[in-house]
N, C-alpha and C positions, 0 to 999 in steps of 0.2 A: 504493499499499499504506500509505501512511503516513494518507493522508484516510481508509483504512477502518478503522485502528486508534484515529485521533483518535476517529471515530463509534461504533465498539465503547465506547471508554471513557466517553463521554459517554451511551451507551445504560445501560452497566452504573452509572452512578451516578445514571441517573435511576430505574432498578428499584430500586435499593438507596433511594433516596427514598421511593418510593411503596411499599416494603415496610416500612420505619420507620414511615410516617405510618398504613399498615393495623395494624400493631403495636401502636400508641399508641392508636388508635382500637378495636381488640379488646379491649385489657385496660380501656378506658372502659368498653365495653358488659358486658361477663363482670362487672364487679365481683368484690368479694370472699365468701369463703363468709358472714362474717358479714351483707354485706347481702343476700346471697341467703336466708338464714336469716331474716332480718328481714322480709321482703316475705311470705316463705311462714307464719310463725309469727303475722303481721298477719292474713292471708287465714284462716288455721286459727281462731285466737282470736274472730274476728268473726263467721265462722260459727257458731262454737259458743255465742256469747252471743246469736245470732238462730234457734239452734235447728236448724240446717241441718246435721242427722245425715250426711246423705249426703256433704256437701262435706267434712266433717271425715275421714269414711272415705276419701273420694279421695285425703286427703293424709297418710293413714298409710302405713307401708311396703310394698311389692309385697309382701313375705314375710309381714306380718302378715295382709294381705287373703288371702292363700294359706291361711292357718290360720281365719280368722275369716271368717265371711259378715257382711253387713250387719246381717241381725236380731240374730246374736250381741254384734255391736259396739254397737248400739242399746241392746241391754239392760244391755248392763256400762257404757254411756258415762253413761246416765241424763240428768236434767234439772241445768241450771246456774243459778242464781239470780243469775248475775252481770248488772250492768247494764252494765258496760264493761268494754274489756280493750284493755291498752297494752301492747305492747313496749320495754322500757326498755332494753334492752342484750342484747348478743349475745357469748358468747364460744367462741371453736373452737379446737378441734385437729385432727388430719389428717381423720379421718372421723366426726368428732362435735361437735356444739354445743351450748349450752346457751343456752336464750333465757329471759332474766328478765321475768316478766309480772306486771303490776301489774293487779290485779282489784277492781272496786267491786261487791261483793254486798250485796244487800237481806236481811238477819237473814229468817227465816220466821215469823215471829211475827205473825199476824193481827190480833189485838186490840191490838197496839203501831204505833205509827208511828216507826219508828226509822230513823233515818239510814243511809245505805249504809256499808261497813265496808271499807274498803282493806287487801288482803293481797297479798303477793307470792308469785310460786313460781317455781321450774325448770321449765323444759320442754326435755325432751330431743330434738335432731334429730339424725337420721344420713344420712350419704351412702350412697345406694344406687343401683346402675345409672346414676351420673352424676347424681343428683338427691338432693336434700335433702327428707328426709320425717320426719314426726312420729312418735318413738319410743312404740309402746304396749308395757307389759310383757305379757308371753303370760300 
């Protein structure tokens, strides 16, 4: 019985070690809301700069996509004259994050050759159904 008790303790310690290691790995792979939003916002804005409306539509909230078709979204989204976009920071609350986006836009004056203008905007992301989505105002 003493030998069985010793083996049981050793098994419990081994299992606890494995569980602790799994928890550390799980936390590292899940990351923070800020990292998740940074990744999704980068994906969204690169698609937006490239004119990939279907991709940006797919990254809007499921509730928004229930209200607006891709065609309706396309007509509202319009064209973006941005040459580049970069996520420069993300701040999060419980179910809402704001991604700070740095855009470089080319002025639309065909006769003049102007340099791109840098501007910043705050982009809202919300947590819905366990995933972060780009928020579109109704």
